[in-house]
DRENPA-3360 file (N, C-alpha, C; in nm, 2 decimals, always signed):
BEGIN
1 = MPAQRTVR = +1.36/-0.11/-2.79/+1.25/-0.10/-2.69/+1.30/-0.18/-2.57 ~ +1.28/-0.11/-2.51/+1.35/-0.12/-2.29/+1.26/-0.26/-2.26 ~ +1.40/-0.36/-2.22/+1.34/-0.45/-2.14/+1.24/-0.45/-2.07 ~ +1.18/-0.53/-2.03/+1.04/-0.51/-1.92/+1.09/-0.54/-1.81 ~ +1.06/-0.48/-1.71/+1.04/-0.55/-1.56/+0.93/-0.57/-1.47 ~ +0.98/-0.61/-1.42/+0.88/-0.60/-1.27/+0.91/-0.54/-1.15 ~ +0.83/-0.45/-1.13/+0.82/-0.33/-0.94/+0.76/-0.39/-0.88 ~ +0.80/-0.41/-0.75/+0.71/-0.49/-0.70/+0.78/-0.45/-0.51;
9 = IRLAGLAI = +0.68/-0.42/-0.47/+0.66/-0.34/-0.32/+0.60/-0.40/-0.27 ~ +0.64/-0.48/-0.14/+0.56/-0.52/-0.04/+0.56/-0.48/+0.10 ~ +0.41/-0.44/+0.12/+0.40/-0.33/+0.23/+0.33/-0.38/+0.38 ~ +0.32/-0.40/+0.46/+0.26/-0.49/+0.58/+0.24/-0.36/+0.71 ~ +0.16/-0.39/+0.69/+0.10/-0.27/+0.79/+0.08/-0.11/+0.75 ~ +0.03/-0.11/+0.66/+0.03/+0.01/+0.52/+0.03/+0.14/+0.60 ~ +0.12/+0.22/+0.57/+0.13/+0.35/+0.60/+0.12/+0.48/+0.49 ~ +0.05/+0.60/+0.44/+0.11/+0.64/+0.37/+0.25/+0.72/+0.36;
17 = AALVLAAT = +0.23/+0.76/+0.52/+0.38/+0.82/+0.53/+0.51/+0.74/+0.50 ~ +0.48/+0.61/+0.58/+0.60/+0.48/+0.55/+0.64/+0.47/+0.38 ~ +0.52/+0.49/+0.32/+0.53/+0.48/+0.21/+0.61/+0.56/+0.12 ~ +0.59/+0.67/+0.17/+0.70/+0.77/+0.12/+0.82/+0.84/+0.17 ~ +0.83/+0.73/+0.28/+0.97/+0.74/+0.34/+1.05/+0.66/+0.29 ~ +0.98/+0.53/+0.25/+1.06/+0.40/+0.23/+1.08/+0.43/+0.07 ~ +1.04/+0.50/-0.01/+1.06/+0.53/-0.18/+1.14/+0.65/-0.13 ~ +1.20/+0.70/-0.09/+1.29/+0.83/-0.06/+1.42/+0.78/+0.04;
25 = GCAADPGV = +1.38/+0.64/+0.04/+1.53/+0.60/+0.15/+1.53/+0.63/+0.29 ~ +1.46/+0.71/+0.35/+1.44/+0.77/+0.49/+1.36/+0.68/+0.56 ~ +1.40/+0.61/+0.71/+1.34/+0.57/+0.81/+1.36/+0.63/+0.96 ~ +1.23/+0.72/+0.95/+1.20/+0.85/+1.05/+1.08/+0.80/+1.12 ~ +1.05/+0.83/+1.28/+0.89/+0.80/+1.33/+0.86/+0.98/+1.26 ~ +0.75/+0.96/+1.24/+0.70/+1.09/+1.16/+0.66/+1.16/+1.24 ~ +0.70/+1.32/+1.22/+0.66/+1.45/+1.32/+0.82/+1.44/+1.35 ~ +0.93/+1.40/+1.31/+1.04/+1.42/+1.35/+1.11/+1.53/+1.30;
33 = ITASPTIA = +1.22/+1.62/+1.35/+1.25/+1.79/+1.30/+1.39/+1.74/+1.37 ~ +1.48/+1.75/+1.26/+1.61/+1.76/+1.38/+1.71/+1.84/+1.24 ~ +1.86/+1.86/+1.32/+1.92/+1.92/+1.27/+2.08/+1.87/+1.26 ~ +2.05/+1.76/+1.35/+2.15/+1.66/+1.33/+2.19/+1.56/+1.24 ~ +2.27/+1.46/+1.17/+2.27/+1.41/+1.11/+2.21/+1.23/+1.12 ~ +2.21/+1.23/+1.27/+2.10/+1.12/+1.32/+1.94/+1.19/+1.30 ~ +1.87/+1.13/+1.30/+1.73/+1.15/+1.30/+1.66/+1.11/+1.49 ~ +1.62/+1.24/+1.53/+1.64/+1.19/+1.67/+1.43/+1.14/+1.64;
41 = ASPTPTTS = +1.41/+1.14/+1.78/+1.28/+1.07/+1.82/+1.18/+1.20/+1.87 ~ +1.31/+1.28/+1.85/+1.16/+1.40/+1.91/+1.09/+1.48/+1.84 ~ +0.96/+1.48/+1.91/+0.90/+1.59/+1.79/+0.92/+1.73/+1.79 ~ +1.02/+1.79/+1.85/+1.06/+1.90/+1.82/+1.21/+1.94/+1.78 ~ +1.17/+2.04/+1.72/+1.39/+2.08/+1.65/+1.47/+2.03/+1.74 ~ +1.55/+1.96/+1.75/+1.69/+1.97/+1.79/+1.84/+2.00/+1.71 ~ +1.94/+2.07/+1.79/+2.01/+2.07/+1.76/+2.18/+2.09/+1.84 ~ +2.28/+2.06/+1.78/+2.40/+2.08/+1.90/+2.48/+2.16/+1.84;
49 = HTAAAPAT = +2.47/+2.26/+1.94/+2.55/+2.37/+2.01/+2.67/+2.33/+2.13 ~ +2.76/+2.38/+2.09/+2.87/+2.37/+2.21/+2.88/+2.52/+2.25 ~ +2.98/+2.55/+2.32/+2.99/+2.66/+2.33/+3.11/+2.75/+2.32 ~ +3.11/+2.68/+2.19/+3.26/+2.75/+2.09/+3.26/+2.87/+2.04 ~ +3.36/+2.90/+1.98/+3.37/+3.12/+1.97/+3.31/+3.05/+1.83 ~ +3.25/+3.20/+1.81/+3.15/+3.18/+1.66/+3.22/+3.13/+1.57 ~ +3.34/+3.17/+1.53/+3.42/+3.12/+1.42/+3.41/+2.98/+1.45 ~ +3.45/+2.88/+1.54/+3.42/+2.77/+1.53/+3.26/+2.70/+1.55;
57 = AAATASPA = +3.20/+2.76/+1.57/+3.08/+2.72/+1.57/+3.01/+2.73/+1.40 ~ +3.02/+2.80/+1.34/+3.01/+2.84/+1.20/+3.12/+2.71/+1.12 ~ +3.19/+2.73/+1.13/+3.26/+2.62/+1.03/+3.22/+2.43/+1.08 ~ +3.12/+2.45/+1.23/+3.10/+2.31/+1.28/+2.95/+2.29/+1.23 ~ +2.88/+2.41/+1.17/+2.73/+2.43/+1.19/+2.66/+2.31/+1.09 ~ +2.57/+2.27/+1.16/+2.48/+2.12/+1.12/+2.42/+2.16/+0.99 ~ +2.42/+2.07/+0.91/+2.32/+2.07/+0.76/+2.14/+2.12/+0.80 ~ +2.14/+2.19/+0.70/+1.95/+2.23/+0.70/+1.91/+2.07/+0.79;
65 = PVTVEELG = +1.77/+2.14/+0.84/+1.75/+2.05/+0.92/+1.61/+1.96/+0.79 ~ +1.61/+1.78/+0.88/+1.52/+1.75/+0.79/+1.37/+1.78/+0.87 ~ +1.23/+1.74/+0.80/+1.16/+1.76/+0.82/+1.03/+1.66/+0.78 ~ +0.99/+1.56/+0.87/+0.92/+1.47/+0.85/+0.71/+1.56/+0.87 ~ +0.64/+1.49/+0.79/+0.51/+1.56/+0.80/+0.42/+1.43/+0.75 ~ +0.35/+1.35/+0.84/+0.26/+1.23/+0.85/+0.15/+1.31/+0.76 ~ +0.11/+1.24/+0.65/+0.02/+1.32/+0.57/-0.11/+1.25/+0.62 ~ -0.12/+1.12/+0.65/-0.20/+1.05/+0.67/-0.17/+0.89/+0.69;
73 = RGEQEAAV = -0.28/+0.83/+0.78/-0.22/+0.67/+0.82/-0.31/+0.62/+0.80 ~ -0.35/+0.46/+0.74/-0.45/+0.37/+0.72/-0.37/+0.26/+0.78 ~ -0.45/+0.16/+0.76/-0.38/+0.00/+0.81/-0.45/-0.09/+0.71 ~ -0.42/-0.21/+0.63/-0.45/-0.33/+0.61/-0.39/-0.42/+0.64 ~ -0.56/-0.52/+0.65/-0.52/-0.62/+0.78/-0.43/-0.75/+0.72 ~ -0.39/-0.78/+0.60/-0.34/-0.87/+0.52/-0.19/-0.75/+0.45 ~ -0.11/-0.87/+0.38/+0.04/-0.78/+0.36/-0.05/-0.72/+0.24 ~ +0.02/-0.62/+0.15/+0.01/-0.54/+0.02/+0.09/-0.57/-0.04;
81 = DVEVTGPA = +0.05/-0.62/-0.17/+0.20/-0.65/-0.29/+0.11/-0.59/-0.40 ~ +0.23/-0.49/-0.44/+0.21/-0.39/-0.54/+0.29/-0.41/-0.64 ~ +0.27/-0.48/-0.79/+0.33/-0.54/-0.87/+0.23/-0.42/-0.98 ~ +0.36/-0.38/-1.04/+0.39/-0.35/-1.18/+0.49/-0.38/-1.30 ~ +0.44/-0.40/-1.45/+0.49/-0.45/-1.49/+0.58/-0.32/-1.62 ~ +0.69/-0.33/-1.60/+0.78/-0.23/-1.70/+0.80/-0.11/-1.59 ~ +0.91/-0.02/-1.63/+0.89/+0.08/-1.62/+0.81/+0.18/-1.51 ~ +0.83/+0.21/-1.37/+0.72/+0.25/-1.32/+0.69/+0.42/-1.32;
89 = QVAFRRIT = +0.59/+0.46/-1.31/+0.59/+0.62/-1.27/+0.53/+0.61/-1.15 ~ +0.52/+0.68/-0.98/+0.48/+0.69/-0.85/+0.45/+0.82/-0.86 ~ +0.35/+0.83/-0.77/+0.26/+0.99/-0.81/+0.17/+0.98/-0.69 ~ +0.21/+1.11/-0.61/+0.09/+1.11/-0.48/+0.03/+1.26/-0.52 ~ -0.11/+1.21/-0.47/-0.25/+1.35/-0.46/-0.29/+1.34/-0.36 ~ -0.37/+1.44/-0.33/-0.45/+1.47/-0.26/-0.64/+1.52/-0.31 ~ -0.67/+1.41/-0.30/-0.83/+1.43/-0.41/-0.91/+1.46/-0.29 ~ -1.00/+1.55/-0.35/-1.07/+1.58/-0.27/-1.23/+1.54/-0.39;
97 = IAPGAGTG = -1.35/+1.53/-0.31/-1.50/+1.49/-0.39/-1.59/+1.54/-0.30 ~ -1.65/+1.66/-0.38/-1.77/+1.69/-0.31/-1.89/+1.64/-0.32 ~ -1.99/+1.63/-0.21/-2.08/+1.57/-0.18/-2.18/+1.57/-0.27 ~ -2.20/+1.42/-0.33/-2.28/+1.35/-0.43/-2.21/+1.35/-0.57 ~ -2.05/+1.40/-0.56/-1.99/+1.36/-0.65/-1.90/+1.21/-0.66 ~ -1.84/+1.21/-0.81/-1.78/+1.06/-0.77/-1.64/+1.08/-0.88 ~ -1.62/+0.99/-0.88/-1.47/+0.97/-0.99/-1.49/+0.92/-1.11 ~ -1.60/+0.87/-1.12/-1.67/+0.79/-1.29/-1.58/+0.65/-1.26;
105 = QHCHDGQL = -1.63/+0.62/-1.34/-1.56/+0.47/-1.41/-1.43/+0.49/-1.46 ~ -1.38/+0.40/-1.40/-1.24/+0.36/-1.47/-1.15/+0.26/-1.36 ~ -0.98/+0.24/-1.43/-0.96/+0.15/-1.41/-0.86/+0.20/-1.36 ~ -0.69/+0.14/-1.36/-0.57/+0.22/-1.35/-0.47/+0.07/-1.44 ~ -0.38/+0.13/-1.46/-0.24/+0.06/-1.54/-0.17/-0.01/-1.43 ~ -0.18/+0.01/-1.32/-0.06/-0.05/-1.16/-0.21/-0.03/-1.07 ~ -0.10/-0.02/-0.97/-0.20/+0.03/-0.85/-0.20/+0.10/-0.75 ~ -0.32/+0.10/-0.69/-0.28/+0.23/-0.59/-0.30/+0.24/-0.43;
113 = IAVVEQGV = -0.25/+0.32/-0.32/-0.26/+0.29/-0.22/-0.28/+0.41/-0.20 ~ -0.44/+0.44/-0.11/-0.50/+0.54/-0.05/-0.53/+0.55/+0.09 ~ -0.55/+0.64/+0.18/-0.55/+0.64/+0.32/-0.69/+0.77/+0.29 ~ -0.79/+0.74/+0.34/-0.93/+0.83/+0.38/-0.91/+0.95/+0.49 ~ -0.87/+1.08/+0.45/-0.82/+1.20/+0.56/-0.96/+1.23/+0.61 ~ -1.05/+1.23/+0.50/-1.17/+1.29/+0.60/-1.33/+1.22/+0.51 ~ -1.40/+1.21/+0.59/-1.54/+1.22/+0.53/-1.53/+1.02/+0.51 ~ -1.66/+1.03/+0.42/-1.70/+0.84/+0.40/-1.71/+0.83/+0.25;
121 = FTHYAPIY = -1.61/+0.76/+0.22/-1.60/+0.75/+0.07/-1.64/+0.59/+0.01 ~ -1.74/+0.61/+0.00/-1.84/+0.49/-0.08/-1.77/+0.40/-0.21 ~ -1.69/+0.27/-0.23/-1.62/+0.25/-0.35/-1.71/+0.15/-0.39 ~ -1.74/+0.14/-0.54/-1.82/+0.03/-0.58/-1.70/-0.01/-0.65 ~ -1.70/-0.13/-0.69/-1.62/-0.25/-0.73/-1.63/-0.41/-0.70 ~ -1.64/-0.47/-0.83/-1.64/-0.63/-0.82/-1.54/-0.70/-0.69 ~ -1.44/-0.62/-0.60/-1.42/-0.72/-0.57/-1.46/-0.71/-0.46 ~ -1.56/-0.68/-0.37/-1.59/-0.66/-0.28/-1.78/-0.75/-0.25;
129 = PGGVHEYQ = -1.79/-0.84/-0.18/-1.93/-0.91/-0.15/-2.01/-0.82/-0.18 ~ -2.09/-0.80/-0.31/-2.21/-0.72/-0.29/-2.21/-0.56/-0.35 ~ -2.05/-0.56/-0.41/-1.98/-0.47/-0.49/-1.95/-0.34/-0.45 ~ -2.00/-0.33/-0.31/-1.98/-0.23/-0.27/-1.89/-0.20/-0.10 ~ -1.80/-0.13/-0.11/-1.79/-0.11/+0.03/-1.77/+0.08/+0.01 ~ -1.83/+0.10/+0.22/-1.76/+0.22/+0.23/-1.62/+0.21/+0.36 ~ -1.57/+0.36/+0.33/-1.43/+0.36/+0.37/-1.46/+0.48/+0.47 ~ -1.38/+0.47/+0.59/-1.45/+0.59/+0.66/-1.31/+0.67/+0.69;
137 = AGDSIVEG = -1.28/+0.76/+0.79/-1.12/+0.84/+0.77/-1.06/+0.76/+0.87 ~ -0.94/+0.75/+0.80/-0.84/+0.65/+0.86/-0.85/+0.53/+0.81 ~ -0.94/+0.50/+0.73/-0.97/+0.42/+0.63/-0.81/+0.38/+0.58 ~ -0.78/+0.28/+0.48/-0.67/+0.23/+0.41/-0.74/+0.20/+0.26 ~ -0.70/+0.20/+0.18/-0.79/+0.13/+0.01/-0.64/+0.09/-0.07 ~ -0.66/-0.01/-0.10/-0.59/-0.09/-0.24/-0.64/-0.08/-0.33 ~ -0.59/-0.03/-0.45/-0.72/-0.07/-0.55/-0.59/-0.13/-0.68 ~ -0.67/-0.22/-0.68/-0.58/-0.35/-0.77/-0.56/-0.23/-0.94;
145 = AHYVHEGR = -0.50/-0.31/-1.07/-0.48/-0.31/-1.18/-0.61/-0.31/-1.25 ~ -0.68/-0.28/-1.38/-0.73/-0.34/-1.47/-0.90/-0.35/-1.40 ~ -0.95/-0.38/-1.29/-1.09/-0.39/-1.31/-1.12/-0.23/-1.31 ~ -1.25/-0.26/-1.32/-1.35/-0.13/-1.34/-1.40/-0.09/-1.23 ~ -1.42/+0.00/-1.15/-1.43/+0.09/-1.01/-1.49/+0.17/-1.02 ~ -1.54/+0.23/-0.89/-1.58/+0.39/-0.96/-1.57/+0.45/-0.79 ~ -1.56/+0.55/-0.72/-1.55/+0.60/-0.56/-1.66/+0.72/-0.57 ~ -1.71/+0.74/-0.51/-1.83/+0.83/-0.43/-1.80/+0.89/-0.32;
153 = NEGTEDVV = -1.88/+1.00/-0.33/-1.91/+1.06/-0.15/-2.07/+1.05/-0.17 ~ -2.13/+1.02/-0.09/-2.27/+1.00/-0.06/-2.30/+1.06/+0.12 ~ -2.19/+1.13/+0.13/-2.21/+1.19/+0.26/-2.25/+1.35/+0.25 ~ -2.21/+1.39/+0.35/-2.25/+1.57/+0.35/-2.15/+1.66/+0.36 ~ -2.01/+1.56/+0.37/-1.92/+1.65/+0.40/-1.81/+1.60/+0.28 ~ -1.72/+1.70/+0.25/-1.60/+1.67/+0.10/-1.58/+1.50/+0.18 ~ -1.51/+1.46/+0.12/-1.42/+1.31/+0.09/-1.28/+1.38/+0.04 ~ -1.20/+1.37/+0.13/-1.05/+1.43/+0.11/-0.98/+1.28/+0.12;
161 = LLVSYVIE = -0.91/+1.22/-0.02/-0.83/+1.11/+0.02/-0.68/+1.16/-0.02 ~ -0.59/+1.06/+0.04/-0.44/+1.08/+0.03/-0.37/+0.95/-0.09 ~ -0.34/+0.97/-0.21/-0.34/+0.88/-0.27/-0.23/+0.85/-0.35 ~ -0.17/+0.75/-0.33/-0.04/+0.71/-0.39/-0.04/+0.64/-0.56 ~ -0.02/+0.64/-0.66/-0.01/+0.61/-0.79/+0.10/+0.48/-0.76 ~ +0.09/+0.40/-0.81/+0.25/+0.29/-0.86/+0.18/+0.26/-1.01 ~ +0.18/+0.35/-1.10/+0.15/+0.31/-1.28/+0.23/+0.29/-1.39 ~ +0.21/+0.21/-1.43/+0.27/+0.16/-1.57/+0.37/+0.29/-1.66;
169 = AGQPLAET = +0.51/+0.35/-1.67/+0.53/+0.48/-1.69/+0.44/+0.49/-1.88 ~ +0.39/+0.61/-1.85/+0.37/+0.68/-1.98/+0.19/+0.64/-1.95 ~ +0.16/+0.55/-1.90/+0.01/+0.57/-1.89/-0.05/+0.65/-1.76 ~ -0.20/+0.68/-1.82/-0.24/+0.76/-1.75/-0.28/+0.70/-1.58 ~ -0.30/+0.77/-1.50/-0.30/+0.75/-1.38/-0.46/+0.74/-1.33 ~ -0.56/+0.78/-1.42/-0.67/+0.68/-1.43/-0.73/+0.65/-1.60 ~ -0.76/+0.51/-1.63/-0.76/+0.48/-1.76/-0.92/+0.50/-1.74 ~ -0.98/+0.64/-1.85/-1.13/+0.63/-1.86/-1.23/+0.56/-2.00;
177 = DLTKCDAP = -1.10/+0.50/-2.05/-1.15/+0.43/-2.21/-1.17/+0.29/-2.10 ~ -1.34/+0.23/-2.07/-1.35/+0.10/-2.04/-1.27/-0.04/-2.13 ~ -1.26/+0.04/-2.23/-1.24/-0.05/-2.34/-1.09/-0.13/-2.27 ~ -1.02/-0.07/-2.26/-0.91/-0.08/-2.23/-0.87/-0.18/-2.05 ~ -0.98/-0.12/-2.00/-1.02/-0.21/-1.83/-1.08/-0.36/-1.91 ~ -1.05/-0.45/-1.81/-1.07/-0.59/-1.77/-1.25/-0.61/-1.76 ~ -1.29/-0.70/-1.84/-1.46/-0.70/-1.86/-1.51/-0.71/-1.69 ~ -1.61/-0.65/-1.69/-1.67/-0.75/-1.56/-1.73/-0.81/-1.54;
% end
């Protein structure tokens, strides 16, 4: 049996694009495209060409460009601490919820961080005063481990969520067997 370990990620000023970049070891401004080894702060492609002869230019060609696309951005007022016991799996999803539909009650064997890309997302969970909170486009959501919750689209347009999961390896991204979740 492999030794258990805790995977921790501390995030402040949460942005999904920053999470993706941190996970890949990159640190660049969103929307940057470059063909040089140094990532530039320009939103348009940049290359460094000289007036050298074609044979020399081919020998010193820059590597393929790096493209960064910001998928969404949201902020949290407080620091975010994501902690998963054991080896972890990381997954990224775009979830679309039609008007009147919902996720159903579930919990997670880890945590997720999401940004509402479109619509109004109504989140039912015991972590809120009154048990419910509405998230607007541009808001970020952090869901903790093991508590039962449900997300619904009570509006008239699709809700689109950009979701990053950090879940214990081998576990489902969403647990629908509520006996495996914390009791409400």
